[in-house]
C-alpha positions in Angstrom: 30.9 -1.1 -16.4 27.6 0.7 -16.2 25.3 -0.6 -13.4 21.7 0.5 -13.1 19.7 0.7 -9.9 16.0 0.2 -10.4 14.0 1.4 -7.4 10.7 -0.3 -8.2 7.2 -0.2 -6.7 5.7 -3.7 -7.1 2.2 -4.9 -6.4 2.2 -8.0 -4.2 1.3 -11.0 -6.2 1.1 -9.2 -9.6 3.7 -11.4 -11.2 3.1 -10.4 -14.8 2.8 -6.7 -13.9 6.0 -6.7 -11.8 7.9 -8.6 -14.5 6.7 -6.0 -17.1 8.1 -3.2 -14.9 11.5 -5.0 -14.8 11.4 -5.6 -18.5 10.6 -2.0 -19.3 13.5 -0.7 -17.2 15.8 -3.3 -18.7 15.0 -2.2 -22.2 15.5 1.4 -21.2 18.9 0.9 -19.6 20.1 -1.6 -22.3 19.8 1.2 -24.8 22.2 3.3 -22.7 24.9 0.6 -22.6 24.2 -0.6 -19.0 25.8 -4.1 -18.4 24.1 -5.0 -15.0 20.6 -4.1 -13.7 19.8 -4.4 -10.0 16.2 -4.8 -8.8 14.9 -5.0 -5.1 14.4 -8.1 -2.9 11.5 -10.3 -4.2 11.0 -7.8 -7.0 9.1 -10.4 -9.0 6.3 -11.0 -6.4 6.7 -7.9 -4.2 7.6 -7.8 -0.6 6.2 -9.0 1.7 4.2 -11.8 0.0 3.4 -13.4 3.3 1.2 -16.5 3.2 0.9 -16.4 -0.6 4.2 -18.3 -0.4 2.3 -21.2 1.2 0.4 -21.7 -2.0 2.3 -24.1 -4.4 0.6 -22.7 -7.4 1.8 -19.2 -6.6 5.4 -20.4 -6.3 5.1 -22.4 -9.6 3.7 -19.3 -11.3 6.6 -17.3 -10.1 9.0 -19.8 -11.6 7.3 -19.7 -14.9 7.2 -15.9 -14.9 10.9 -15.7 -14.1 11.7 -18.1 -17.0 9.7 -16.0 -19.4 11.3 -12.8 -18.2 14.7 -14.2 -18.8 13.8 -14.9 -22.4 12.3 -11.5 -22.9 15.2 -9.4 -21.5 17.6 -7.6 -23.9 20.7 -9.5 -24.9 24.0 -8.6 -23.3 22.3 -7.2 -20.2 22.6 -9.1 -16.9 19.7 -8.6 -14.5 19.4 -9.5 -10.8 15.8 -10.3 -9.9 14.4 -11.0 -6.5 12.4 -14.3 -6.4 12.0 -17.5 -4.5 13.7 -20.8 -5.2 12.5 -24.2 -4.1 14.6 -26.1 -1.6 15.1 -29.4 -3.2 16.6 -30.9 -0.1 13.8 -30.0 2.3 12.1 -33.4 2.1 15.2 -35.3 2.9 17.2 -33.1 5.2 14.4 -31.0 6.8 14.0 -27.3 6.7 11.7 -24.9 4.9 10.7 -25.6 1.3 11.8 -22.2 -0.1 14.8 -19.8 -0.3 14.5 -16.1 -0.5 16.7 -15.7 -3.6 18.2 -13.6 -6.3 18.3 -14.9 -9.8 20.9 -13.8 -12.3 19.3 -13.6 -15.7 21.4 -13.2 -18.9 21.1 -14.1 -22.5 17.7 -15.8 -22.2 18.7 -18.0 -19.3 18.7 -18.2 -15.5 22.4 -18.4 -14.9 22.6 -18.6 -11.1 20.6 -18.3 -7.8 21.8 -16.7 -4.7 20.1 -17.3 -1.3 19.5 -14.9 1.5 21.6 -16.0 4.5 20.2 -13.9 7.4 16.5 -14.3 7.9 14.9 -11.6 10.2 12.2 -12.6 12.7 11.8 -9.4 14.6 9.2 -6.7 14.3 7.2 -7.1 11.1 9.5 -9.8 9.8 8.7 -13.5 9.9 11.0 -15.0 7.3 11.7 -18.2 9.1 8.0 -19.0 8.6 8.7 -19.5 4.9 12.4 -19.6 4.1 15.5 -21.7 4.7 18.6 -19.6 5.1 21.4 -19.8 2.6 24.7 -21.3 3.9 27.4 -19.9 1.6 28.7 -16.6 0.4 27.1 -15.5 -2.9 29.0 -14.0 -5.8 29.3 -14.2 -9.6 31.8 -12.9 -12.2 30.7 -10.5 -14.9 33.3 -9.2 -17.4 36.1 -10.3 -15.1 34.6 -8.4 -12.2 33.7 -10.5 -9.1 30.4 -9.2 -7.7 29.2 -10.3 -4.2 25.4 -10.6 -3.8 23.6 -9.9 -0.5 19.9 -9.6 0.3 18.6 -7.0 2.7 19.3 -8.4 6.2 22.6 -9.8 5.1 24.0 -6.3 5.6 22.7 -5.8 9.1 25.2 -7.8 11.2 28.4 -5.8 11.5 29.4 -6.4 15.1 31.8 -3.5 15.1 29.0 -1.1 14.1 26.3 -2.5 16.4 28.5 -3.5 19.3 27.3 -7.1 19.0 26.4 -9.8 16.6 22.7 -10.6 15.9 23.6 -13.7 13.8 26.5 -16.1 13.7 27.5 -15.1 10.1 28.5 -11.8 8.6 28.0 -12.1 4.9 29.8 -8.9 4.1 32.9 -10.0 5.9 32.7 -13.4 4.2 32.6 -11.7 0.8 35.5 -9.5 1.7 37.6 -12.5 2.6 36.8 -14.0 -0.9 38.2 -10.8 -2.4 35.2 -9.7 -4.4 35.5 -6.4 -6.3 32.0 -5.0 -5.5 29.1 -5.9 -3.2 25.5 -5.4 -4.2 22.6 -5.6 -1.9 19.0 -6.0 -3.0 16.6 -4.9 -0.3 13.0 -4.4 0.7 13.6 -2.4 3.8 10.5 -0.8 5.4 10.5 2.8 6.4 10.7 4.1 9.9 11.6 7.6 11.0 15.3 8.3 10.6 16.1 4.9 9.2 18.0 6.1 6.1 20.6 7.7 8.4 21.1 4.4 10.1 21.4 2.6 6.7 24.0 5.0 5.4 26.0 5.1 8.6 26.0 1.3 8.8 27.1 0.7 5.2 29.7 3.5 5.4 31.2 1.7 8.3 31.2 -1.6 6.3 32.6 0.0 3.2 35.5 1.6 5.1 36.1 -1.5 7.3 36.4 -3.9 4.3 37.5 -1.4 1.7 34.5 -2.4 -0.5 32.3 -0.4 -2.7 28.7 -1.2 -2.0 25.5 -0.7 -4.0 22.2 -0.7 -2.0 18.9 -1.1 -4.0 15.7 -0.7 -2.1 12.0 -1.2 -2.8 9.7 1.8 -2.7 5.9 2.0 -2.2 3.2 1.1 0.2 2.1 -2.5 0.8 -0.7 -2.8 3.4 0.7 -1.3 6.7 4.3 -1.1 5.5 5.8 1.8 3.6 9.1 1.4 1.7 11.0 4.6 1.3 13.5 3.8 -1.5 16.5 6.0 -1.1 18.7 3.5 -2.8 22.3 4.5 -2.7 25.9 3.5 -3.4 29.2 4.0 -1.6 32.8 3.9 -2.8 35.5 2.0 -1.0 36.2 5.1 1.1 32.6 5.1 2.4 31.5 8.2 0.4 28.0 8.3 -0.9 28.4 8.5 -4.7 24.8 8.3 -5.7 21.4 8.4 -3.9 17.9 7.9 -5.4 14.9 10.0 -4.5 12.8 8.9 -1.6 9.2 7.8 -1.6 9.0 7.5 -5.4 10.3 5.2 -8.1 13.7 6.1 -9.5 16.4 4.8 -11.8 20.1 5.5 -11.3 23.1 4.5 -13.3 26.6 4.3 -11.7 29.9 3.3 -13.3 32.4 0.8 -11.9 36.0 1.6 -12.8 37.7 -1.7 -13.6 41.1 -0.1 -13.1 40.5 1.5 -9.8 38.1 -1.2 -8.7 35.7 1.4 -7.3 32.5 3.3 -8.1 32.6 6.7 -9.7 30.6 9.8 -8.5 27.1 9.9 -9.9 23.8 11.6 -9.1 23.3 12.3 -5.4 19.8 13.3 -4.4 19.5 15.1 -1.0 19.2 13.0 2.1 16.1 13.6 4.4 16.7 16.6 6.7 13.3 17.0 8.4 11.5 14.2 10.2 8.2 15.9 9.8 8.7 16.1 6.1 9.7 12.5 5.6 6.8 11.3 7.8 4.4 13.4 5.6 5.9 11.9 2.4 5.7 8.4 3.8 2.0 8.8 4.9 1.0 10.3 1.5 2.7 7.4 -0.3 1.1 4.9 2.1 -2.4 6.2 1.5 -1.9 6.6 -2.3 -0.6 3.0 -2.7 -3.1 1.4 -0.3 -6.0 3.0 -2.2 -4.7 2.3 -5.7 -3.5 -1.2 -5.0 -6.9 -2.0 -3.3 -8.6 -0.4 -6.3 -10.1 2.6 -4.5 -10.2 5.9 -6.3 -12.0 8.1 -3.7 -11.8 8.4 0.1 -14.1 9.6 2.8 -13.5 10.7 6.4 -15.2 12.4 9.2 -14.2 16.0 9.8 -14.6 17.0 13.4 -12.6 20.3 13.3 -9.9 18.6 15.3 -6.2 18.3 14.5 -6.2 14.6 13.7 -9.0 14.6 11.1 -7.5 17.8 9.7 -4.1 16.2 9.2 -5.6 13.0 7.7 -7.7 15.1 5.3 -4.6 17.0 4.2 -2.7 13.7 3.6 -5.6 12.2 1.7 -5.9 15.3 -0.5 -2.2 15.1 -1.4 -2.3 11.4 -2.0 -5.5 11.1 -4.0 -6.3 14.6 -5.2 -8.6 17.1 -3.6 -11.4 16.1 -6.0 -11.3 12.5 -4.7 -11.8 13.3 -1.0 -15.1 13.8 0.8 -15.2 15.2 4.3 -18.3 14.6 6.4 -19.3 16.9 9.3 -21.6 15.2 11.8 -22.3 17.8 14.6 -24.1 16.8 17.7 -25.8 19.0 20.3 -22.4 19.1 22.1 -20.4 20.2 19.1 -19.0 23.7 19.4 -19.5 26.4 16.7 -15.7 26.5 16.2 -15.6 22.8 15.5 -17.9 23.3 12.5 -16.3 26.5 11.3 -12.8 25.0 11.7 -13.7 21.9 9.7 -15.3 24.1 6.9 -12.2 26.3 6.9 -9.9 23.3 6.5 -12.1 22.0 3.6 -11.9 25.3 1.9 -8.1 25.4 2.3 -7.8 21.9 0.9 -10.4 22.4 -1.8 -12.3 19.2 -0.8 -16.0 18.6 -0.9 -18.0 18.3 2.4 -21.4 17.1 3.5 -23.0 17.9 6.8 -25.3 15.4 8.6 -26.4 16.5 12.1 -26.8 13.5 14.5 -29.1 15.0 17.1 -32.2 13.2 16.0 -30.3 9.9 15.7 -29.1 10.3 19.3 -32.6 10.9 20.4 -33.7 7.7 18.6 -31.1 5.7 20.5 -32.0 7.3 23.8 -35.7 6.4 23.2 -34.8 2.8 22.3 -32.6 2.3 25.3 -34.7 4.3 27.8 -36.2 1.4 29.7 -33.0 -0.6 29.9 -30.9 2.5 30.9 -33.6 3.8 33.4 -32.1 4.8 36.7 -28.5 5.0 35.5 -26.4 8.1 35.0 -25.2 9.4 31.7 -21.7 8.0 31.0 -19.3 6.5 28.6 -21.9 4.2 27.0 -24.0 7.2 26.0 -20.9 9.1 24.8 -19.8 6.2 22.6 -23.2 6.0 21.0 -22.4 9.3 19.3 -19.2 8.0 17.9 -20.9 4.8 16.7 -23.7 6.8 15.0 -20.9 8.7 13.1 -19.1 5.5 12.3 -22.3 4.0 10.9 -23.0 7.0 8.7 -19.5 7.0 7.3 -19.6 3.3 6.6 -23.0 3.7 4.9 -21.6 6.4 2.6 -18.4 4.4 1.9 -20.4 1.2 1.1 -22.9 3.1 -1.1 -20.4 4.8 -3.3 -17.4 2.5 -3.0 -15.2 5.0 -1.1 -12.3 4.1 1.2 -13.1 5.2 4.7 -10.0 6.6 6.5 -9.8 6.3 10.2 -8.3 9.4 11.9 -7.1 8.2 15.4 -3.5 8.8 16.4 -1.1 6.5 18.2 -1.5 8.1 21.6 -5.2 7.4 21.5 -4.8 3.9 20.2 -2.3 3.2 22.9 -4.6 4.0 25.8 -7.9 3.1 24.2 -9.1 6.7 23.9 -11.2 5.6 20.9 -14.5 3.8 20.2 -14.8 0.4 18.7 -17.3 0.5 15.8 -17.2 4.2 16.0 -14.3 6.5 15.2 -12.2 3.3 14.8 -14.3 2.4 11.7 -12.3 2.4 8.5 -10.3 0.6 5.8 -7.0 2.3 6.7 -5.8 4.0 9.9 -3.7 6.8 8.4 -2.0 8.2 11.6 -2.3 5.2 13.9 1.5 5.2 14.4 1.8 9.0 14.8 1.8 10.3 18.4 -0.4 13.3 19.2 2.6 15.6 19.8 4.0 14.6 16.4 0.6 15.3 14.8 0.9 18.9 16.0 4.5 19.1 14.8 3.6 17.9 11.3 0.7 20.3 11.1 3.0 23.2 12.0 5.5 22.0 9.4 2.7 21.8 6.8 1.8 25.4 7.6 5.4 26.7 7.2 4.6 28.6 4.0 0.8 29.1 4.1 -2.0 28.1 6.3 -3.4 24.7 5.4 -4.5 23.6 8.8 -6.5 26.4 10.4 -4.5 27.9 13.2 -7.4 27.6 15.6 -7.3 23.8 15.0 -3.7 23.7 16.2 -4.1 26.1 19.2 -7.4 25.0 20.7 -7.6 22.3 23.4 -8.3 18.9 21.9 -11.7 17.5 22.7 -13.9 14.6 21.6 -17.0 16.8 22.3 -19.1 13.9 23.5 -20.5 15.9 26.5 -20.6 19.5 27.5 -17.3 21.2 28.1 -15.3 18.1 27.5 -11.5 18.2 26.7 -9.1 15.3 26.3 -7.2 16.2 29.5 -10.3 15.3 31.5 -9.4 11.7 30.9 -5.7 11.8 29.9 -2.5 13.5 31.1 -1.2 16.3 28.9 0.0 14.8 25.6 3.6 15.8 26.2 3.6 13.7 29.3 1.5 10.9 27.8 3.7 10.6 24.7 6.9 10.5 26.7 5.6 7.7 28.9 4.4 5.8 25.9 7.7 6.2 24.1 9.5 4.8 27.1 7.1 1.9 27.6 6.5 0.9 24.0 9.7 1.7 22.2 12.4 1.7 24.9 10.8 -1.1 27.1 11.7 0.8 30.2 10.5 -0.4 33.6 8.3 1.7 35.9 11.3 2.5 38.0 13.1 3.9 35.0 10.1 6.0 33.9 9.6 7.4 37.4 13.3 8.2 37.6 12.9 10.2 34.5 10.5 12.5 36.4 7.0 11.0 35.9 4.4 10.6 38.6 4.2 6.9 39.7 0.4 7.0 39.8 0.2 8.4 36.3 2.6 5.8 35.0 0.6 3.0 36.7 -2.6 4.3 35.1 -1.1 4.5 31.6 0.3 0.9 31.9 -3.2 -0.3 32.8 -4.8 1.6 30.0 -2.3 0.3 27.5 -3.0 -3.3 28.5 -6.8 -3.0 28.6 -6.9 -1.4 25.1 -5.3 -4.4 23.4 -8.6 -5.9 22.4 -9.5 -2.7 20.7 -6.2 -2.5 18.8 -6.7 -6.1 17.6 -9.9 -5.0 15.8 -8.6 -1.8 14.3 -8.0 -1.3 10.6 -4.4 -1.6 9.3 -2.4 1.4 10.4 0.5 2.9 8.4 3.8 2.1 10.1 6.3 4.9 10.6 8.1 3.9 13.8 10.1 0.9 14.9 7.2 -0.3 17.3 3.8 0.1 15.7 0.5 -1.4 16.6 0.4 -3.6 13.5 1.9 -6.8 12.2 5.0 -6.5 14.4 3.0 -5.9 17.7 2.2 -9.3 19.2 0.8 -8.7 22.7 -1.8 -11.0 24.2 -5.3 -9.7 24.9 -5.8 -11.9 28.0 -2.8 -11.5 30.2 -1.9 -10.8 33.8 -0.4 -7.4 33.1 -1.1 -6.2 36.6 1.3 -8.8 38.0 4.0 -7.4 35.8 3.1 -3.9 36.9 3.2 -5.0 40.6 6.7 -6.5 40.2 7.9 -3.2 38.7 6.3 -1.2 41.5 8.1 -3.3 44.1 11.3 -2.6 42.3 10.6 1.1 42.6 10.0 0.8 46.3 13.2 -1.2 46.7 15.1 1.5 44.8 16.2 -0.8 42.0 15.4 -1.1 38.3 13.6 -4.2 37.0 15.1 -5.9 34.0 
């Protein structure tokens, strides 16, 4: 039996467009003798549809589109399509009104529905908000082959692999007990750094444990802040990868199931990711391209400061949209160094993008004059520094509004974490490209990008980072060195370590205390930031749910007391 894996890039809510993509792939593979076509989770509406699911007309339109797709598909081809199914028992027994489902389409009809059993509610996932979990193992028989059906999270509960159970049920184990011949999984699994290694290791364990061949079909593309990396793959019953799709692009693979051996045969195996910098680069390029195209932007604008962050974002935008569709704007102030201007122009030349230069000195004087009476008798400080950033933000927004460009924000995760950014200034934008990329990783990606030729000018990488909002300013006037800051943030944000644990790792207690306070105080800024592309397991986006008004200092004090007592807080 030939089985096709369609790694699709849907547009959220574009039911007819997404159905057409499925139909085109179906027609292509049917001509090659494929018997079963797999598509990703919620492939008909795209993942995640979020609160579109609360609109009854959207759900009804999906039902109608699915029925039409079933009629349009080629004969003698079975297709698994991700969709939603209404829960007819919800009004009498309680529960959510929808299931996250897979529909089996064949010979013009919807033959069966299979419901997702494990509904994630962590990080960016909120599926209990919309869906009722399925209660039974899902399988169907096609040409005398019993095929088990799972949906995304259904795979992620192998207690032997994880060391514990996250849910009561293990759908893979249940299907193995039923004696199915093959397990397929239709997923929409968002990208994070190194996640593909975890997916393959987890499924290799399950394949060997249950002696089951497994096919994993993943969505690809950017949807808002989420990036889906694809890398669909299949394993034989011995846990060997027998096929792997390309990452960060649509792909179509065909594998063969041997009915005699009851196993999958070796097929096309694309290389697995080997460099974290490379995969992050590919993810961000895809994220920018899809965000722009799906929001109907063709051109982007950003401020070029001559610094490493704006340089990296400009390079990403050029790769995503084409150099002819990116405008870099230089906005020097009286405090801007000559090398900042020359470095920004050198970067633009390397990338081949257009630039405009708009000095802001006279605009600064205008603000000084307007605020002179109110600010009389006070010292120059952060308020005056931030006016410069807000002037630049206003100029960029004006150009973006005038010409219909997408404004790209250039702040990194380290700055977003501690609030080293200006509301209504450098935080302006429609998309924060590197908001989940720590400063140290920004440098690492830039060095990777320069591995064959200089794209980011070397002086941009080697000079001390500075916002240049006052004479002689460098970032380390206000922040610890980024190597220290990023390690503390990693331990706080990703590993949830206590102050005691972070200090025990070698960090100064006073520095840790200050970073905790800065992290908490900056929450109101992050809440007003543009959506940021997610590349880590703990991003400041839809999965970050911290309160703005909270007694963070009390938590900090408890942790400090634990340090004094020589114990670790929970």
